[in-house]
C-alpha positions in Angstrom: 114.6 95.3 100.3 116.2 99.1 100.2 119.4 99.2 101.5 119.7 102.1 103.5 123.6 104.1 104.6 124.1 105.9 107.5 127.1 108.0 107.9 127.6 109.5 111.7 130.3 108.6 114.1 128.1 108.9 117.4 127.2 105.2 118.3 124.7 105.8 120.4 122.8 107.7 117.3 123.4 105.5 114.1 122.2 102.6 117.1 119.1 104.2 117.2 118.7 104.8 113.6 119.5 101.1 113.2 117.4 99.4 115.4 114.3 101.9 113.7 115.6 101.5 110.1 115.9 97.5 110.1 112.2 97.7 111.9 110.9 99.3 109.2 112.0 96.2 107.1 115.5 98.2 105.2 118.5 97.2 105.4 121.3 99.2 107.1 124.7 99.9 106.4 126.5 102.6 109.2 130.3 103.8 108.7 131.9 106.3 110.6 134.2 108.4 108.1 133.3 110.5 105.0 136.3 108.0 103.5 133.8 105.1 104.4 130.7 106.5 103.2 132.8 106.5 99.7 133.8 103.3 100.1 130.7 101.4 101.3 128.8 103.3 98.1 131.3 101.8 95.7 131.2 98.5 96.9 126.9 98.7 96.6 124.1 100.8 96.0 122.1 102.0 98.5 118.1 103.4 98.4 119.2 106.8 100.6 122.1 108.2 102.7 121.4 109.8 105.8 125.0 112.4 105.9 125.7 113.5 109.3 128.1 116.7 108.4 130.4 116.9 111.6 132.2 113.9 110.7 135.8 113.1 112.3 137.9 113.0 109.0 136.4 114.7 106.5 133.6 117.9 106.2 130.1 116.5 105.6 129.2 118.8 103.1 132.6 117.5 101.5 130.8 114.1 101.0 127.7 116.0 100.3 129.6 117.3 97.1 130.7 114.3 96.0 127.5 112.4 96.3 125.9 114.7 93.9 128.7 114.5 91.5 129.1 110.8 91.2 125.4 109.7 91.7 123.1 112.7 90.7 120.4 110.9 92.0 120.4 109.2 95.2 118.4 110.7 97.2 119.9 112.5 101.1 119.3 113.6 103.9 121.8 115.2 105.9 121.6 115.2 110.4 122.8 118.6 111.6 122.9 120.2 115.2 119.7 122.8 115.5 122.0 125.2 115.2 123.9 124.9 112.4 121.3 126.7 110.3 124.2 127.8 107.8 125.1 124.2 106.8 121.4 123.2 106.6 120.9 126.0 104.1 124.0 125.2 101.9 123.3 121.4 102.3 120.0 122.0 100.4 122.0 124.5 98.3 124.6 120.9 97.6 121.3 119.3 96.7 120.7 117.7 99.7 117.2 116.3 99.2 115.9 117.3 103.2 117.5 117.7 106.6 116.5 116.2 110.4 117.7 118.2 113.5 119.3 116.6 116.2 117.7 115.5 118.8 115.2 113.5 116.8 112.9 111.4 116.7 113.7 107.7 115.3 109.8 107.7 113.7 110.1 110.6 112.4 112.9 109.9 110.8 111.6 106.6 108.3 109.0 109.0 108.1 111.2 111.3 105.9 113.4 108.3 104.8 109.6 106.9 103.1 108.8 109.9 102.0 111.4 110.6 100.4 112.3 107.0 98.8 108.3 107.6 97.7 109.4 110.9 96.1 112.3 109.5 94.6 110.2 106.7 92.7 107.9 109.1 90.9 111.0 111.3 90.2 112.2 108.0 88.7 109.4 107.3 87.0 109.3 110.5 85.4 112.6 109.8 83.9 111.6 106.8 82.3 109.1 107.7 81.2 109.7 111.3 79.7 109.8 110.2 76.4 105.5 108.6 76.7 104.0 112.2 75.4 103.4 115.3 75.7 102.2 117.0 78.9 99.1 118.8 78.5 99.0 121.9 76.6 99.9 125.5 78.9 101.8 128.2 79.4 105.5 128.8 80.0 105.4 125.8 82.1 103.3 122.7 81.0 103.1 120.1 83.8 101.5 116.5 84.1 100.7 115.8 87.9 100.2 111.8 87.2 103.6 111.2 85.6 105.9 114.4 87.6 106.7 115.4 83.8 107.5 119.3 83.8 108.6 121.5 80.3 110.0 125.0 80.1 109.7 126.4 77.2 109.5 122.7 75.7 112.0 121.8 77.2 112.3 119.0 80.0 113.3 120.0 83.6 115.5 118.1 85.3 113.6 118.3 88.9 113.9 117.2 92.3 110.7 115.9 94.0 110.6 119.0 96.1 111.3 121.3 93.5 108.4 119.4 91.3 106.4 120.1 93.9 106.9 123.7 95.1 107.1 124.6 90.8 103.8 123.1 90.7 102.1 124.4 93.5 103.5 127.8 91.9 101.5 127.6 88.4 98.8 126.0 89.5 97.9 129.6 91.2 99.1 131.8 88.7 99.9 135.4 90.1 99.0 133.8 94.1 101.6 135.7 96.5 102.6 132.4 98.6 104.7 133.4 101.8 106.8 130.7 103.0 105.2 130.1 105.4 102.7 128.6 103.8 104.5 127.0 101.2 106.5 125.3 104.2 103.3 123.3 104.4 101.7 123.2 101.6 105.2 121.1 100.0 106.9 120.1 103.4 104.0 119.0 105.7 104.2 121.5 109.1 107.3 120.7 110.8 108.6 123.0 113.3 112.7 122.2 112.8 111.7 122.9 108.8 114.0 126.6 108.4 111.7 129.0 106.4 114.9 129.2 104.2 114.3 126.0 103.1 112.2 127.8 100.9 114.7 130.5 99.8 117.1 127.8 98.9 114.5 125.6 96.9 112.9 128.3 95.2 117.0 129.9 94.0 117.0 126.7 92.4 114.6 126.1 90.9 115.3 129.9 89.2 118.6 129.2 88.3 116.8 125.3 86.2 114.3 127.5 84.4 117.1 130.1 83.7 119.3 128.0 82.4 116.5 127.2 79.8 115.4 131.1 78.8 117.2 133.8 81.3 115.3 136.6 79.9 112.0 135.8 82.0 111.5 135.0 85.6 108.5 133.8 86.1 108.6 133.3 89.9 108.5 136.7 91.3 109.3 137.6 94.5 106.6 139.6 96.7 109.5 141.3 98.9 108.8 141.1 103.0 106.0 138.4 101.8 106.8 135.2 99.8 106.7 134.2 95.7 104.0 134.0 93.6 104.3 132.3 89.9 103.6 135.3 86.7 103.2 134.5 83.1 
């Protein structure tokens, strides 16, 4: 049974989330402060963390920074109020895998948790089996979609699940200009609560990882006023 850590000080939300997660087969540990969350993570492993940004004792973004520094691959979904656009963007930049806007549907939340855990399992398989063989030949980037392996300039890319999906989509359609809305539909699925700037954040993260290997080229190009495209 997979354990989920819920970090939120609103009793009504915590109770609702606990009931739905347990109904769907998860074990749940709930805490109401950042300090309690960090202590819980030291006591046992978790499959994912649902992290509210508005905690009473510390900034939820500081908790996220600690999570990413200590538990690099632990899936994190941030819970945020509808108006906190800046926090959502900063959370994604700090390494959150997804976010859910309050008020949210418990059913939607569980669906997001399951999707994230599935992508994380695929990414873990990538790390375990990256040395098993070479991905198919290609250009600047070589991608094995089945094993979710990506190489840039023959160097392995350490990608979060949606970073991989975004890169795969762009590389699979070289030269094609994708609007942000189209990328949201293809990579994240249709969801009215996902901020369009989520695409920009993930593109920025992808560019940084590519530049860390070879900063002399910028294959993900911006088509101003439209979106992005991959250019070899």
